[in-house]
Every structure is written in structure tokens, then in C-alpha cells.
N, C-alpha and C positions, 0 to 999 in steps of 0.2 A: 504494500500500500504506500510505502514511502516514495516510490517512483511516480505514483499518480498524484494528481492535484487533490489535496484534502480540503474538504469544506464541511461545514456543520451538518448539512443534510446527509452527506455520505457517511459521516461518523455516526449520526443518529440511526441511519438505516443499518449499519453494521452492528450497533448495539442492540437494536430491535431484533435483528436476525439471530444474534447470539442468544438473546433471551428466549426467543421463540423456539429455537432448536433444543432448548433445555426445559421448555414449558414453564418458564419463570414469569410470564406475563401476569398471571393472577396475583403475584406478589409485588408487582411494580405499580402499586398505588401511590398517589401523591404523598400520603403519610409515610409509607415505608421508604420511598425514595428520599424524602427530606431527612428522615432519621439516618439513613445510610450516608447521605451527604454530610451530615453533621459528624458522624463517626469518622469518616475519612478525613474531613477537615481537622478534626482533633488529632488524628494520627500524624498529619502534617505539622500541626502545632507542636506535638510531642518532640519532634526532631529538633526544634529550635528552642524548646522550653527553658533550658538552663544555660544557653549560650550567651555570651556578651554580645553587644551590637557588632563589635569587630569580628568575633568568631562567626556570627551569623552571616556576615557579608562574605566570608570565605567558605561557606558550607559546601559549595560545589567543587572545591579544590580536592576534597577527599573522594575518591571514586565510589567507595561503599556508601557514603552519606549521599553523594550526588545521585546514586541509583535509587536510594530510598526516597529522596525528595521527588525525583522524576516519577516514580511509581505512585506516590501519594497524590501528586498533582494530577496524574492521569485518572486516578480513582475519583477525585473530587470532580474533575471535568466530566467524567463518564456519568456520574449520578446527576450532575446538574443538567447535562444534555438530555438524559432520559426524563428527568422531571419536566423540562421544558416541552419535550415532545408530548408527554402525557397531558399536560395542561394547555397545550396549544400556544405556547409562548415562543416568539422568535427571539432567541437570546441576543443576537447581534442588534436587532432593532431595539430591544429593551435597553441594552447598554448605550446605544447611540442616543436614545431619548433621555436617559439618565445623565449622560455627559452634558447634553443641552441644558437640562434643568440645573445641573450643578454650575455651569458657566453663568447662568443668570443669578443663582443664589450666592455664588462666591466670585464676583467679578475680579479680574486681575487688577492690581493697583495701577 
């Protein structure tokens, strides 16, 4: 898949196909997906929990830690994309609209 152009819709289809092949769709309710997203985000936080700001800035320098970070980021994104698909939210449009609102709420000096 790395040779092909990746986009949100393709990734969401792959995730849906993966779940369908394992008959996991009944478990992919919004409540369950949000809970799983929270757990995965917490696992990402755990990696950084006791690091100093300086150590956290260098976290990707250690191959083992970098691998853990990358895996947890992927898990967070996977559950977020599945949640968006189940709820009918376009994640890129939602982010674009949120940035617009923040630009108005917090104008640059």
C-alpha cells in the first residue's frame, strides 16, 4: 500500500474490510470505538509520561521507542477513522472547519 497514493477513504475502506473479514462490525459502535480510541491515546501518552520536555523531543531517536510511538499513532488514527466512518463525519472537512473557527477565535497578533 505504501507505493499507492493513500487517502482517508482508502484507509477507511481497508479498515472496514479488515473488520468485516473478522465479523467485528457489530462491535464497532460509536461507544466502543470512542472507548478504544481513548485507550490507544492513553497508550501513546504512557510512552511520554515521565519524560522531560527535552527527552520527549528526542523520542524518535531510539528505534524501539520510535516503533512504539508509530504503532500507537496508527492505532489512534485507525479508531478515529473508523469512528468517523460510523458517524458519517468527514475528518478532513471537520479539521478544516475547526482551523477556520480557531483562526477567528484566536487571531494572530
